[in-house]
Each structure stands twice: as C-alpha cells, then as structure tokens.
N, C-alpha and C positions, 0 to 999 in steps of 0.2 A: 714260206720259201726255204728250201734246203740250203745248208751252208755251202754246198758245192755248185749250186745253180748260179749261173752268171747273168748279169745284166749289163747293158751298155749305158754309158753316160757321156754326154758331150761336154767338153770343157774348152775354155779359152786357153791360149798359151800362158797367160798370167795365172790362171787357176791351176794349170799343170805345174807351174813353177812353185806356187804355194804348197801344193801337195808334195812335190819332190823335196822341197826344203823341210817341210814338216816331218817327212819320213826320215830324212837324214838326221835331224835332231833327235827323233824318237829312237833311232837305231841303237844309240849308246846305252839306253836304259831298258830296251826291250828284252824280254826273256829269250833264251836260245831258240825256243820253238817258233818264235816270230821272225827270226833273222832271215831265213830263206824267203819268206813271204815279203819282207821289206825289200830285200835285194831284187826280187822279181818286180815288185811295184815300182821301185826307183828306175829300173830299166825300161819298164813300159812307159812311164812318164817322160823319161829322158829321150827315148827314141822318137817321140812325137813333139818334143818341145819347140821345134822350129816352125811348126804350123801355127796359123792363127787360131784355128779351131781343130780339136781332135776328139775322137771318140775312143774311149777305153772300155774294154770288157773286163769286169771284175766279178769275182765270186762274192757271196755274202761274207765269207770268212776274211777275204782280202779287204772288203769294205770296213769290216770291224776294226782291223789293224789301222787302216787309214784314218778312220774316225778318231781312234785313240791318239794318233799322232797330231791330228788337227786340234783336239782338245788341249793337248799339252801346249801347242802353239798359242792358243787363245789365252791361256793363263799368263804367258810371258809377254804377249803382244799388247800394244796400246793403240788407240785411235783407229784409223782406217785399216791397218793390218789386222787388228783384232776382229773388226767387222767382216772383213773378207774371209778370214778363217772360219768364223761362225756361219756365214752364208754358205760356204762350201761344205762345211760339216753337215748343215741342215739339208742341203741338196742330196748328199750321199745317204743320210738317214732316211729321207723320204723315198728315194729311189729304191732302197733296200728294205723298206718297211720296218725300220727300227723306230721305237718310240723314245722320246726324250723324257728322262725323269730327273728332277732336281735332286742333287745330293749336297754334300758339304760345300760350304763356300770357302773352305780352306784354300789359300793361294797355291798350295802344293798339290791339291787334288783336282781332278777334272770336274767341271761343273755339271756334266751330264754323262750318263753311260748309255750305250746302245742296248736296247732290249727288244725282244720280239713283241709285236703287237698281238693281242689275243685273237 
C-alpha cells in the first residue's frame, strides 16, 4: 500500500474521542513535519465527533502518525483506557497493513512500531 493511498475506517464516537485526545497529547512532542498532519487529523475527528458512528478516510502516512499518538497514550494509560487505546491502534495497524514488532519495554518508548508487511 502506498503512503498516499487512503482507506476508510469506521469508528464509534468514543473511539474518535480517544484518537483526538491522543493526537492532542502527541502534538506537543511531534516533529514539525507532522504538525500539519496532526492538525488535519484533529479536524477530521472533531467534525465527526457528535455522531454515534463515523467513517474517516485516512492515508497510510496519516495512520502512521495516529498510531504513534495512540502508542504514546498506551504508555501513560492504565486499565480500560490502556486497553481501548491498544484495541484502536491494532485496528488502524490491521486496516493499513502495518505489522507490530516488539521493541524496548522502556516506559518512555512506544511498545511497538508500525512497519510494512512483506
């Protein structure tokens, strides 16, 4: 799948809220090259937040940024919040054909990184 190719994913209003909050937290640490993507993603999730279910169309590059934001949330979250972030990240990884690879268990580092499947 090309980085610019888009796919649609259906989310609940709660999942959209998790994504938006994760992006908001990620924005402060994100490199400058991701700032515009984060702003666009936040707007996409915010415009649909009032619906019970929504469908968002994301590119693979946008999904990569969102997955990084969800990984950061997992590190800081506990209990059900952590589970929901993990479930949502896994849905995005599956939808966009990323594979999950274990890395450092350091609390400051993400537990997985998105990578292309062979």
